[in-house]
C-alpha angles and dihedrals in degrees: 000000000000125000140167106262131189107215090174128008116252145097126338090288087068089076111097126187102219146156112267135166117282115253119240123215113246124205110308093014135116124214112220128197097221119230096173145352132190136228121251130181088248089064089058091051091049090050089053092050096251102107117044120193116258114269112282094018127119111281092222123092124251126100098197141025146170128216145107128303110255100177143353123229121223115292097022116134135172096043133083136203108269096031113139109234146156126216147197109234139193086214143314101085093123091075143079092251135021135180115220136176109263091236090066096054123100134187115243112270114249112277097014120117124225097258096045091048089066088071094060117062101066097042095042093049094043095049097041094047096046104034099036111018095041108020094032098216108201135200111279095023125117121245121197112203118194112208093021094179094055123099090261092044097051090051093045093052093052097043093048092050090047090059094045103260128139114244130213118183139190122208138157105247145015095261093055092046091050090056090049089054091051088055091052107270110158101199124034123202126186101209091202092060107021137056105238093204092058093042093050092049091049093047092050099041091253094308100109133215119315092207130019122195106202129191094169105068124183098018092059101035099101094042092045090056089050090051094051122103122229106287088017124158124219113200112194115197103158145035105208088134097049140281105254128064140146117256124206100217090187091062090049092049092048090058095039083230131163132217121201131179121194139162129187107216101074098037118121115268092248092057093048091048090052091051092048090049090051091050091051090051100042110021105033094063090053090053091045093054093045099249089118123039127195110242113216118178097190144336123230134177114266090240087062093058089127091063090047089054091050090055093050092042089056093045088227093136135086115215119343135345110219128204120208129204 
């Protein structure tokens, strides 16, 4: 098969579309003929040499895919060759074939085509696990989403609104904020021109955000704690703004607040399977009935993965960038 390889870490030009050995499904795995994958920030880090795949995983980038089942490994039940599916991956989505544990495979949501479905697994699993399974966002609470126009952000806005929460978003320009509003965001903050702490306090009558979903990390840590409500929960899922910051524990104690940090890629298979099962139960029906819509900025051929990485590197997209085989 062909896959995007990374002979040497570097810029987007480090991505090489090359012939590689076909994967074989092990016990409990499903082999998928990939129709499409999607670009995640983790792929950019892997390309740069900063985020190696977990041991035993595919060496190729790509944390999600959609396609058709080509073969079933021993012990797999409930699926058939030819089924159209999408999947959460530890790697290998930028390829013509990928083997994935059966617990990380999902049927396509009703009304979603095979290519668009590739944009769903990573964002749906990340948002549901962090905002709902860990931070326990409840109806009537306020969620602050940093990077509201990103793939994660566009899913978080819609899921939070679907459960009856109020949504505040930050984004970098008027066009991105307008798209966030179209998806249901209640309060729009241009982080270049506005102080999100002050805006959140004003929007909540001084209370603060009950849950914050943060892709920035160190750069926002102090201000995120200031923006939290009493009993607030800060869920950190990215480190675009650095990895080290000073934390005022007194401020955290005064608010009885909690900070969590969680990724998906290196979690044990059982944990990922539980998240995928929860997404199938809670998120897939909302997509099927139209309450939540996948947001795809553009679609590019897999061989043009370098261009897709340039787009995501520049943050010039809204939603997801999809790669097709």
